[in-house]
C-alpha positions as CSV (number, residue, x, y, z in Angstrom):
1,M,0.0,0.0,0.0
2,P,1.5,3.4,-1.0
3,P,1.9,6.0,1.7
4,V,-1.0,8.4,2.3
5,D,-0.6,12.0,1.4
6,T,-2.0,13.4,4.7
7,A,-1.8,17.0,3.5
8,R,-4.7,16.3,1.2
9,Y,-6.9,15.6,4.2
10,I,-6.3,18.9,6.1
11,G,-9.7,20.6,6.3
12,A,-11.6,17.4,5.7
13,G,-14.2,16.0,8.0
14,V,-12.9,12.9,9.8
15,R,-14.0,10.3,12.3
16,V,-11.4,9.1,14.8
17,L,-11.9,6.0,16.8
18,L,-9.8,6.1,20.0
19,E,-8.3,3.1,21.9
20,D,-10.8,3.6,24.8
21,G,-13.8,3.3,22.5
22,R,-14.7,7.0,22.2
23,V,-15.4,8.4,18.7
24,L,-14.4,11.9,17.7
25,D,-16.1,13.6,14.6
26,G,-14.5,16.8,13.5
27,T,-12.4,18.7,11.0
28,L,-8.8,17.7,10.6
29,T,-6.7,20.9,11.2
30,V,-3.1,19.7,11.7
31,I,-1.0,16.6,11.8
32,D,2.2,17.3,13.7
33,P,5.6,15.7,12.9
34,F,4.9,13.0,15.5
35,G,1.5,12.0,14.1
36,N,-0.6,13.7,16.7
37,L,-3.9,15.2,15.4
38,L,-5.5,18.5,16.0
39,L,-9.3,18.5,15.3
40,N,-11.7,21.4,15.3
41,D,-15.5,21.5,15.7
42,V,-15.3,18.1,17.5
43,W,-18.3,16.1,18.7
44,E,-17.4,13.2,21.1
45,T,-19.5,10.1,21.3
46,S,-18.9,7.6,24.1
47,A,-20.7,4.7,25.7
48,D,-22.4,5.2,29.1
49,K,-20.2,3.4,31.7
50,L,-23.1,2.2,33.8
51,N,-25.4,1.2,30.9
52,P,-23.4,0.4,27.7
53,S,-26.5,0.4,25.6
54,L,-26.7,4.2,26.1
55,T,-24.4,6.7,24.4
56,H,-23.4,10.2,25.3
57,R,-22.6,12.9,22.7
58,R,-21.1,16.3,23.5
59,D,-19.5,19.2,21.7
60,I,-15.9,19.6,22.8
61,G,-14.6,22.1,20.2
62,L,-10.9,22.0,19.5
63,V,-9.1,18.8,20.5
64,S,-5.5,17.6,20.4
65,V,-5.4,13.8,19.9
66,P,-2.2,12.0,20.8
67,R,-1.1,9.5,18.2
68,A,-0.8,6.7,20.8
69,T,-4.6,6.9,21.5
70,V,-5.8,6.6,17.9
71,R,-7.1,3.2,16.7
72,Q,-8.5,4.3,13.3
73,V,-9.1,7.4,11.2
74,G,-11.7,7.6,8.5
75,V,-13.5,10.0,6.1
76,T,-16.9,9.8,4.6
77,P,-17.2,8.3,1.1
78,A,-18.1,11.8,-0.3
79,T,-15.0,13.4,1.3
80,Y,-12.8,10.6,-0.1
81,A,-14.3,11.0,-3.6
82,Q,-13.7,14.7,-3.4
83,I,-10.0,14.2,-2.4
84,H,-9.5,11.3,-4.8
85,P,-11.7,11.9,-7.9
86,P,-12.2,8.8,-10.1
87,S,-9.8,8.6,-13.1
88,A,-11.5,9.2,-16.5
């Protein structure tokens, strides 16, 4: 698999799954030289600790996400198609 050109994703809406199960939805603002992410306009979704069938969602704004806490990063199909248009 070729390396990902991360600069193309700056400004894109992303979903970040963290190691502890929380999900962050926001706009990718910066990836520092160590792979840490800075997200803006972030909404956090997490499971209720007492009743895992319930979820909590809160607006947390600007967030720095340490690389070691990231399990997965994804974009919507529409965002991916915009960044990587199909070849003619």
